[in-house]
A tleap script that builds the chain and sets N, CA, C and O, in Angstrom:
source leaprc.protein.ff14SB
mol = sequence {
  NMET ILE ASP TYR LYS PHE ASN ILE TYR ARG
  VAL SER GLY GLU LYS ALA PRO GLU LEU SER
  LYS ARG ALA TYR LYS LEU LEU SER ALA ASN
  VAL GLY ILE PHE THR ALA GLN GLN VAL GLY
  GLU VAL LEU TYR LEU TYR HIE VAL LYS GLU
  MET PRO VAL LYS GLU ILE LYS LYS ARG PHE
  SER PHE ILE PRO HIE GLN THR PHE ARG ALA
  ILE LEU ARG ASN LYS PHE ASN PRO GLU ALA
  SER LEU MET PHE PHE GLU MET LEU GLU HIE
  GLU PRO GLU MET LEU GLU ILE LEU PHE THR
  CYS GLN THR CLYS
}
set mol.1.N position { 16.055 2.035 34.383 }
set mol.1.CA position { 16.273 2.007 32.949 }
set mol.1.C position { 14.988 1.556 32.259 }
set mol.1.O position { 14.343 0.598 32.685 }
set mol.2.N position { 14.632 2.255 31.199 }
set mol.2.CA position { 13.422 1.917 30.449 }
set mol.2.C position { 13.816 1.119 29.220 }
set mol.2.O position { 14.693 1.520 28.455 }
set mol.3.N position { 13.158 -0.007 29.043 }
set mol.3.CA position { 13.429 -0.864 27.894 }
set mol.3.C position { 12.242 -0.770 26.934 }
set mol.3.O position { 11.208 -1.401 27.152 }
set mol.4.N position { 12.397 0.013 25.883 }
set mol.4.CA position { 11.330 0.157 24.898 }
set mol.4.C position { 11.472 -0.927 23.836 }
set mol.4.O position { 12.571 -1.190 23.346 }
set mol.5.N position { 10.359 -1.547 23.488 }
set mol.5.CA position { 10.355 -2.569 22.447 }
set mol.5.C position { 9.631 -2.020 21.234 }
set mol.5.O position { 8.446 -1.694 21.301 }
set mol.6.N position { 10.340 -1.919 20.141 }
set mol.6.CA position { 9.744 -1.432 18.907 }
set mol.6.C position { 9.576 -2.583 17.930 }
set mol.6.O position { 10.246 -3.611 18.039 }
set mol.7.N position { 8.685 -2.401 16.986 }
set mol.7.CA position { 8.383 -3.416 15.975 }
set mol.7.C position { 7.884 -4.716 16.593 }
set mol.7.O position { 8.223 -5.806 16.133 }
set mol.8.N position { 7.071 -4.587 17.646 }
set mol.8.CA position { 6.473 -5.755 18.278 }
set mol.8.C position { 4.969 -5.525 18.341 }
set mol.8.O position { 4.509 -4.463 18.759 }
set mol.9.N position { 4.203 -6.538 17.918 }
set mol.9.CA position { 2.759 -6.430 17.992 }
set mol.9.C position { 2.335 -6.404 19.449 }
set mol.9.O position { 2.832 -7.192 20.254 }
set mol.10.N position { 1.428 -5.513 19.795 }
set mol.10.CA position { 1.010 -5.356 21.188 }
set mol.10.C position { 0.275 -6.564 21.723 }
set mol.10.O position { 0.547 -7.003 22.840 }
set mol.11.N position { -0.646 -7.111 20.956 }
set mol.11.CA position { -1.480 -8.196 21.461 }
set mol.11.C position { -0.720 -9.511 21.528 }
set mol.11.O position { -0.701 -10.166 22.570 }
set mol.12.N position { -0.094 -9.903 20.425 }
set mol.12.CA position { 0.572 -11.213 20.381 }
set mol.12.C position { 1.987 -11.178 20.934 }
set mol.12.O position { 2.500 -12.202 21.386 }
set mol.13.N position { 2.626 -10.011 20.903 }
set mol.13.CA position { 4.006 -9.918 21.373 }
set mol.13.C position { 5.021 -10.382 20.348 }
set mol.13.O position { 6.219 -10.405 20.630 }
set mol.14.N position { 4.551 -10.757 19.143 }
set mol.14.CA position { 5.461 -11.208 18.091 }
set mol.14.C position { 6.177 -10.021 17.472 }
set mol.14.O position { 5.675 -8.897 17.484 }
set mol.15.N position { 7.349 -10.286 16.934 }
set mol.15.CA position { 8.110 -9.231 16.274 }
set mol.15.C position { 7.482 -8.922 14.920 }
set mol.15.O position { 7.204 -9.827 14.134 }
set mol.16.N position { 7.264 -7.649 14.658 }
set mol.16.CA position { 6.687 -7.216 13.390 }
set mol.16.C position { 7.766 -7.245 12.314 }
set mol.16.O position { 8.941 -7.030 12.614 }
set mol.17.N position { 7.384 -7.511 11.058 }
set mol.17.CA position { 8.385 -7.516 9.988 }
set mol.17.C position { 8.929 -6.103 9.755 }
set mol.17.O position { 8.196 -5.118 9.833 }
set mol.18.N position { 10.209 -6.031 9.474 }
set mol.18.CA position { 10.826 -4.738 9.183 }
set mol.18.C position { 10.513 -4.355 7.748 }
set mol.18.O position { 10.482 -5.200 6.854 }
set mol.19.N position { 10.283 -3.073 7.546 }
set mol.19.CA position { 9.973 -2.580 6.206 }
set mol.19.C position { 11.235 -2.052 5.535 }
set mol.19.O position { 12.143 -1.549 6.196 }
set mol.20.N position { 11.276 -2.173 4.227 }
set mol.20.CA position { 12.420 -1.690 3.466 }
set mol.20.C position { 12.309 -0.172 3.268 }
set mol.20.O position { 11.278 0.433 3.562 }
set mol.21.N position { 13.384 0.420 2.769 }
set mol.21.CA position { 13.380 1.863 2.481 }
set mol.21.C position { 12.336 2.200 1.428 }
set mol.21.O position { 11.662 3.225 1.521 }
set mol.22.N position { 12.203 1.341 0.429 }
set mol.22.CA position { 11.190 1.572 -0.608 }
set mol.22.C position { 9.781 1.537 -0.014 }
set mol.22.O position { 8.920 2.330 -0.395 }
set mol.23.N position { 9.557 0.619 0.913 }
set mol.23.CA position { 8.234 0.520 1.541 }
set mol.23.C position { 7.917 1.790 2.321 }
set mol.23.O position { 6.808 2.316 2.226 }
set mol.24.N position { 8.874 2.280 3.084 }
set mol.24.CA position { 8.662 3.532 3.813 }
set mol.24.C position { 8.421 4.691 2.857 }
set mol.24.O position { 7.591 5.562 3.116 }
set mol.25.N position { 9.157 4.691 1.748 }
set mol.25.CA position { 8.997 5.759 0.755 }
set mol.25.C position { 7.605 5.697 0.125 }
set mol.25.O position { 6.959 6.725 -0.080 }
set mol.26.N position { 7.155 4.489 -0.178 }
set mol.26.CA position { 5.819 4.307 -0.741 }
set mol.26.C position { 4.754 4.798 0.229 }
set mol.26.O position { 3.834 5.513 -0.166 }
set mol.27.N position { 4.876 4.420 1.482 }
set mol.27.CA position { 3.863 4.784 2.466 }
set mol.27.C position { 3.863 6.268 2.815 }
set mol.27.O position { 2.874 6.779 3.341 }
set mol.28.N position { 4.946 6.954 2.531 }
set mol.28.CA position { 5.018 8.372 2.894 }
set mol.28.C position { 4.755 9.325 1.728 }
set mol.28.O position { 4.803 10.541 1.909 }
set mol.29.N position { 4.481 8.796 0.544 }
set mol.29.CA position { 4.265 9.636 -0.639 }
set mol.29.C position { 2.802 10.053 -0.733 }
set mol.29.O position { 2.089 9.604 -1.631 }
set mol.30.N position { 2.349 10.899 0.177 }
set mol.30.CA position { 0.940 11.301 0.226 }
set mol.30.C position { 0.660 12.508 -0.652 }
set mol.30.O position { 1.487 13.410 -0.788 }
set mol.31.N position { -0.533 12.502 -1.246 }
set mol.31.CA position { -1.000 13.629 -2.049 }
set mol.31.C position { -2.452 13.889 -1.657 }
set mol.31.O position { -3.298 13.004 -1.780 }
set mol.32.N position { -2.736 15.079 -1.193 }
set mol.32.CA position { -4.105 15.436 -0.853 }
set mol.32.C position { -4.663 14.604 0.285 }
set mol.32.O position { -3.961 14.287 1.245 }
set mol.33.N position { -5.945 14.251 0.162 }
set mol.33.CA position { -6.601 13.534 1.248 }
set mol.33.C position { -6.440 12.020 1.153 }
set mol.33.O position { -6.790 11.307 2.094 }
set mol.34.N position { -5.921 11.521 0.043 }
set mol.34.CA position { -5.736 10.083 -0.120 }
set mol.34.C position { -4.278 9.739 0.135 }
set mol.34.O position { -3.374 10.380 -0.401 }
set mol.35.N position { -4.061 8.730 0.949 }
set mol.35.CA position { -2.697 8.364 1.314 }
set mol.35.C position { -2.072 7.507 0.224 }
set mol.35.O position { -2.760 6.897 -0.594 }
set mol.36.N position { -0.759 7.484 0.242 }
set mol.36.CA position { -0.033 6.637 -0.701 }
set mol.36.C position { -0.306 5.169 -0.405 }
set mol.36.O position { -0.227 4.326 -1.298 }
set mol.37.N position { -0.624 4.868 0.836 }
set mol.37.CA position { -0.965 3.491 1.192 }
set mol.37.C position { -2.252 3.065 0.476 }
set mol.37.O position { -2.349 1.935 -0.004 }
set mol.38.N position { -3.233 3.960 0.404 }
set mol.38.CA position { -4.468 3.661 -0.308 }
set mol.38.C position { -4.200 3.502 -1.803 }
set mol.38.O position { -4.729 2.592 -2.442 }
set mol.39.N position { -3.383 4.383 -2.351 }
set mol.39.CA position { -3.015 4.294 -3.772 }
set mol.39.C position { -2.296 2.969 -4.020 }
set mol.39.O position { -2.609 2.258 -4.974 }
set mol.40.N position { -1.335 2.642 -3.162 }
set mol.40.CA position { -0.590 1.391 -3.302 }
set mol.40.C position { -1.482 0.169 -3.191 }
set mol.40.O position { -1.299 -0.804 -3.922 }
set mol.41.N position { -2.452 0.213 -2.278 }
set mol.41.CA position { -3.343 -0.935 -2.117 }
set mol.41.C position { -4.242 -1.124 -3.337 }
set mol.41.O position { -4.498 -2.257 -3.743 }
set mol.42.N position { -4.724 -0.028 -3.927 }
set mol.42.CA position { -5.527 -0.125 -5.153 }
set mol.42.C position { -4.685 -0.762 -6.261 }
set mol.42.O position { -5.144 -1.674 -6.948 }
set mol.43.N position { -3.461 -0.281 -6.430 }
set mol.43.CA position { -2.569 -0.839 -7.453 }
set mol.43.C position { -2.237 -2.299 -7.166 }
set mol.43.O position { -2.164 -3.114 -8.085 }
set mol.44.N position { -2.038 -2.627 -5.900 }
set mol.44.CA position { -1.733 -4.010 -5.497 }
set mol.44.C position { -2.892 -4.937 -5.854 }
set mol.44.O position { -2.682 -5.999 -6.441 }
set mol.45.N position { -4.105 -4.541 -5.503 }
set mol.45.CA position { -5.266 -5.377 -5.792 }
set mol.45.C position { -5.478 -5.540 -7.292 }
set mol.45.O position { -5.879 -6.607 -7.757 }
set mol.46.N position { -5.209 -4.485 -8.040 }
set mol.46.CA position { -5.429 -4.523 -9.480 }
set mol.46.C position { -4.333 -5.298 -10.214 }
set mol.46.O position { -4.636 -6.161 -11.038 }
set mol.47.N position { -3.073 -5.002 -9.927 }
set mol.47.CA position { -1.965 -5.591 -10.681 }
set mol.47.C position { -1.476 -6.929 -10.134 }
set mol.47.O position { -1.096 -7.806 -10.910 }
set mol.48.N position { -1.480 -7.099 -8.824 }
set mol.48.CA position { -0.932 -8.326 -8.243 }
set mol.48.C position { -2.027 -9.369 -8.015 }
set mol.48.O position { -1.899 -10.517 -8.441 }
set mol.49.N position { -3.095 -8.963 -7.345 }
set mol.49.CA position { -4.180 -9.905 -7.044 }
set mol.49.C position { -5.161 -10.047 -8.194 }
set mol.49.O position { -6.020 -10.928 -8.170 }
set mol.50.N position { -5.043 -9.176 -9.219 }
set mol.50.CA position { -5.887 -9.194 -10.410 }
set mol.50.C position { -7.376 -9.206 -10.060 }
set mol.50.O position { -8.174 -9.922 -10.665 }
set mol.51.N position { -7.718 -8.391 -9.066 }
set mol.51.CA position { -9.100 -8.250 -8.647 }
set mol.51.C position { -9.830 -7.372 -9.665 }
set mol.51.O position { -9.261 -6.400 -10.161 }
set mol.52.N position { -11.081 -7.706 -9.981 }
set mol.52.CA position { -11.841 -6.873 -10.925 }
set mol.52.C position { -12.002 -5.440 -10.403 }
set mol.52.O position { -12.113 -5.210 -9.198 }
set mol.53.N position { -12.011 -4.497 -11.325 }
set mol.53.CA position { -12.109 -3.082 -10.970 }
set mol.53.C position { -13.379 -2.816 -10.162 }
set mol.53.O position { -13.363 -2.014 -9.228 }
set mol.54.N position { -14.464 -3.478 -10.512 }
set mol.54.CA position { -15.734 -3.292 -9.806 }
set mol.54.C position { -15.596 -3.607 -8.310 }
set mol.54.O position { -16.107 -2.868 -7.468 }
set mol.55.N position { -14.915 -4.687 -7.991 }
set mol.55.CA position { -14.732 -5.077 -6.593 }
set mol.55.C position { -13.822 -4.099 -5.852 }
set mol.55.O position { -14.066 -3.767 -4.693 }
set mol.56.N position { -12.779 -3.647 -6.530 }
set mol.56.CA position { -11.873 -2.677 -5.905 }
set mol.56.C position { -12.624 -1.378 -5.637 }
set mol.56.O position { -12.441 -0.760 -4.587 }
set mol.57.N position { -13.464 -0.961 -6.575 }
set mol.57.CA position { -14.243 0.275 -6.396 }
set mol.57.C position { -15.211 0.145 -5.222 }
set mol.57.O position { -15.438 1.118 -4.503 }
set mol.58.N position { -15.783 -1.042 -5.016 }
set mol.58.CA position { -16.664 -1.260 -3.865 }
set mol.58.C position { -15.894 -1.069 -2.563 }
set mol.58.O position { -16.377 -0.432 -1.627 }
set mol.59.N position { -14.698 -1.628 -2.523 }
set mol.59.CA position { -13.870 -1.548 -1.321 }
set mol.59.C position { -13.426 -0.108 -1.043 }
set mol.59.O position { -13.338 0.306 0.113 }
set mol.60.N position { -13.150 0.643 -2.095 }
set mol.60.CA position { -12.691 2.030 -1.973 }
set mol.60.C position { -13.779 2.979 -2.477 }
set mol.60.O position { -13.511 3.855 -3.299 }
set mol.61.N position { -14.979 2.807 -1.994 }
set mol.61.CA position { -16.113 3.613 -2.460 }
set mol.61.C position { -15.975 5.096 -2.109 }
set mol.61.O position { -16.665 5.934 -2.689 }
set mol.62.N position { -15.098 5.421 -1.174 }
set mol.62.CA position { -14.895 6.817 -0.770 }
set mol.62.C position { -14.010 7.587 -1.750 }
set mol.62.O position { -13.916 8.811 -1.664 }
set mol.63.N position { -13.370 6.891 -2.667 }
set mol.63.CA position { -12.530 7.555 -3.666 }
set mol.63.C position { -13.400 7.904 -4.875 }
set mol.63.O position { -14.039 7.020 -5.444 }
set mol.64.N position { -13.435 9.169 -5.273 }
set mol.64.CA position { -14.242 9.561 -6.438 }
set mol.64.C position { -13.808 8.818 -7.705 }
set mol.64.O position { -12.653 8.415 -7.846 }
set mol.65.N position { -14.759 8.651 -8.614 }
set mol.65.CA position { -14.521 7.887 -9.844 }
set mol.65.C position { -13.318 8.413 -10.642 }
set mol.65.O position { -12.492 7.626 -11.104 }
set mol.66.N position { -13.219 9.729 -10.803 }
set mol.66.CA position { -12.126 10.309 -11.582 }
set mol.66.C position { -10.775 10.033 -10.922 }
set mol.66.O position { -9.798 9.730 -11.606 }
set mol.67.N position { -10.723 10.136 -9.613 }
set mol.67.CA position { -9.475 9.866 -8.882 }
set mol.67.C position { -9.114 8.401 -8.996 }
set mol.67.O position { -7.945 8.060 -9.176 }
set mol.68.N position { -10.109 7.529 -8.892 }
set mol.68.CA position { -9.878 6.091 -9.001 }
set mol.68.C position { -9.286 5.744 -10.366 }
set mol.68.O position { -8.335 4.968 -10.456 }
set mol.69.N position { -9.849 6.319 -11.423 }
set mol.69.CA position { -9.319 6.081 -12.773 }
set mol.69.C position { -7.895 6.611 -12.910 }
set mol.69.O position { -7.047 5.979 -13.540 }
set mol.70.N position { -7.640 7.775 -12.317 }
set mol.70.CA position { -6.289 8.354 -12.368 }
set mol.70.C position { -5.287 7.457 -11.642 }
set mol.70.O position { -4.142 7.327 -12.077 }
set mol.71.N position { -5.710 6.839 -10.542 }
set mol.71.CA position { -4.819 5.919 -9.814 }
set mol.71.C position { -4.452 4.743 -10.708 }
set mol.71.O position { -3.281 4.380 -10.809 }
set mol.72.N position { -5.450 4.148 -11.356 }
set mol.72.CA position { -5.186 2.987 -12.211 }
set mol.72.C position { -4.338 3.346 -13.433 }
set mol.72.O position { -3.642 2.490 -13.979 }
set mol.73.N position { -4.392 4.594 -13.856 }
set mol.73.CA position { -3.575 5.048 -14.994 }
set mol.73.C position { -2.237 5.635 -14.539 }
set mol.73.O position { -1.474 6.152 -15.355 }
set mol.74.N position { -1.960 5.554 -13.250 }
set mol.74.CA position { -0.711 6.047 -12.648 }
set mol.74.C position { -0.539 7.554 -12.823 }
set mol.74.O position { 0.584 8.042 -12.950 }
set mol.75.N position { -1.638 8.281 -12.829 }
set mol.75.CA position { -1.588 9.732 -13.003 }
set mol.75.C position { -1.917 10.498 -11.724 }
set mol.75.O position { -1.608 11.686 -11.635 }
set mol.76.N position { -2.529 9.860 -10.739 }
set mol.76.CA position { -2.951 10.569 -9.532 }
set mol.76.C position { -1.779 10.916 -8.627 }
set mol.76.O position { -1.596 12.080 -8.270 }
set mol.77.N position { -0.996 9.935 -8.259 }
set mol.77.CA position { 0.166 10.137 -7.402 }
set mol.77.C position { 1.337 9.414 -8.059 }
set mol.77.O position { 1.649 8.279 -7.697 }
set mol.78.N position { 1.990 10.067 -9.027 }
set mol.78.CA position { 3.052 9.403 -9.782 }
set mol.78.C position { 4.183 8.861 -8.905 }
set mol.78.O position { 4.755 7.814 -9.208 }
set mol.79.N position { 4.505 9.569 -7.818 }
set mol.79.CA position { 5.577 9.102 -6.933 }
set mol.79.C position { 5.210 7.771 -6.282 }
set mol.79.O position { 6.033 6.857 -6.230 }
set mol.80.N position { 3.982 7.660 -5.789 }
set mol.80.CA position { 3.536 6.413 -5.168 }
set mol.80.C position { 3.459 5.299 -6.211 }
set mol.80.O position { 3.830 4.160 -5.929 }
set mol.81.N position { 2.984 5.618 -7.403 }
set mol.81.CA position { 2.905 4.620 -8.473 }
set mol.81.C position { 4.293 4.125 -8.852 }
set mol.81.O position { 4.506 2.925 -9.026 }
set mol.82.N position { 5.230 5.047 -8.978 }
set mol.82.CA position { 6.606 4.674 -9.310 }
set mol.82.C position { 7.199 3.764 -8.235 }
set mol.82.O position { 7.830 2.755 -8.550 }
set mol.83.N position { 6.997 4.120 -6.974 }
set mol.83.CA position { 7.510 3.302 -5.869 }
set mol.83.C position { 6.854 1.924 -5.872 }
set mol.83.O position { 7.519 0.917 -5.627 }
set mol.84.N position { 5.539 1.877 -6.150 }
set mol.84.CA position { 4.836 0.597 -6.195 }
set mol.84.C position { 5.449 -0.317 -7.252 }
set mol.84.O position { 5.752 -1.477 -6.973 }
set mol.85.N position { 5.632 0.209 -8.474 }
set mol.85.CA position { 6.154 -0.626 -9.552 }
set mol.85.C position { 7.625 -0.984 -9.343 }
set mol.85.O position { 8.075 -2.044 -9.778 }
set mol.86.N position { 8.362 -0.116 -8.689 }
set mol.86.CA position { 9.744 -0.429 -8.335 }
set mol.86.C position { 9.774 -1.587 -7.335 }
set mol.86.O position { 10.586 -2.505 -7.455 }
set mol.87.N position { 8.883 -1.528 -6.355 }
set mol.87.CA position { 8.802 -2.613 -5.373 }
set mol.87.C position { 8.292 -3.894 -6.014 }
set mol.87.O position { 8.737 -4.984 -5.655 }
set mol.88.N position { 7.366 -3.778 -6.956 }
set mol.88.CA position { 6.844 -4.960 -7.648 }
set mol.88.C position { 7.963 -5.674 -8.391 }
set mol.88.O position { 7.988 -6.902 -8.464 }
set mol.89.N position { 8.881 -4.899 -8.937 }
set mol.89.CA position { 10.001 -5.479 -9.671 }
set mol.89.C position { 11.076 -6.031 -8.745 }
set mol.89.O position { 11.590 -7.125 -8.976 }
set mol.90.N position { 11.424 -5.278 -7.691 }
set mol.90.CA position { 12.566 -5.646 -6.859 }
set mol.90.C position { 12.212 -6.291 -5.523 }
set mol.90.O position { 12.992 -7.089 -5.002 }
set mol.91.N position { 11.058 -5.962 -4.961 }
set mol.91.CA position { 10.689 -6.459 -3.634 }
set mol.91.C position { 9.224 -6.891 -3.582 }
set mol.91.O position { 8.458 -6.339 -2.794 }
set mol.92.N position { 8.817 -7.857 -4.395 }
set mol.92.CA position { 7.400 -8.249 -4.373 }
set mol.92.C position { 6.974 -8.812 -3.014 }
set mol.92.O position { 5.815 -8.677 -2.622 }
set mol.93.N position { 7.895 -9.434 -2.305 }
set mol.93.CA position { 7.553 -9.978 -0.984 }
set mol.93.C position { 7.216 -8.870 0.006 }
set mol.93.O position { 6.418 -9.088 0.917 }
set mol.94.N position { 7.801 -7.691 -0.150 }
set mol.94.CA position { 7.509 -6.564 0.736 }
set mol.94.C position { 6.102 -6.032 0.457 }
set mol.94.O position { 5.416 -5.596 1.381 }
set mol.95.N position { 5.668 -6.062 -0.798 }
set mol.95.CA position { 4.288 -5.672 -1.118 }
set mol.95.C position { 3.303 -6.614 -0.440 }
set mol.95.O position { 2.268 -6.188 0.071 }
set mol.96.N position { 3.641 -7.899 -0.442 }
set mol.96.CA position { 2.789 -8.883 0.239 }
set mol.96.C position { 2.671 -8.547 1.716 }
set mol.96.O position { 1.579 -8.591 2.282 }
set mol.97.N position { 3.790 -8.212 2.340 }
set mol.97.CA position { 3.787 -7.864 3.762 }
set mol.97.C position { 2.949 -6.612 4.003 }
set mol.97.O position { 2.170 -6.558 4.955 }
set mol.98.N position { 3.107 -5.607 3.145 }
set mol.98.CA position { 2.387 -4.345 3.328 }
set mol.98.C position { 0.875 -4.489 3.174 }
set mol.98.O position { 0.118 -3.919 3.959 }
set mol.99.N position { 0.432 -5.241 2.177 }
set mol.99.CA position { -0.974 -5.200 1.823 }
set mol.99.C position { -1.748 -6.488 2.081 }
set mol.99.O position { -2.974 -6.472 1.969 }
set mol.100.N position { -1.113 -7.582 2.412 }
set mol.100.CA position { -1.843 -8.829 2.620 }
set mol.100.C position { -2.750 -8.771 3.830 }
set mol.100.O position { -3.890 -9.232 3.758 }
set mol.101.N position { -2.291 -8.226 4.928 }
set mol.101.CA position { -3.120 -8.192 6.128 }
set mol.101.C position { -4.331 -7.277 5.931 }
set mol.101.O position { -5.363 -7.488 6.567 }
set mol.102.N position { -4.227 -6.273 5.069 }
set mol.102.CA position { -5.341 -5.351 4.828 }
set mol.102.C position { -6.369 -5.941 3.879 }
set mol.102.O position { -7.550 -5.605 3.962 }
set mol.103.N position { -5.942 -6.810 2.985 }
set mol.103.CA position { -6.847 -7.302 1.937 }
set mol.103.C position { -7.564 -8.582 2.331 }
set mol.103.O position { -8.386 -9.070 1.556 }
set mol.104.N position { -7.295 -9.145 3.490 }
set mol.104.CA position { -7.967 -10.379 3.911 }
set mol.104.C position { -9.361 -10.099 4.388 }
set mol.104.O position { -10.076 -11.021 4.781 }
savepdb mol mol.pdb
quit
């Protein structure tokens, strides 16, 4: 019998946090070459961490200026933006789980 362990970190062996349906929806709302996770992280840094736009642009230097502005105006990937703001209202702790390890 094979015992598969899911949602466990390989190195530490600790159980990984479970993601909500909204989190999965946010992460799967991809448009073009930029993932919804990247869109969500830009919005997270801007709206939650209140990081200056200049610093966020340095971190995401691969995103063209026009696309970056569209993300901040919620025009680039409206589905991902909607999911982000829905999570910000109802599940802010899940946003922390999704993006805190990436922003350190």
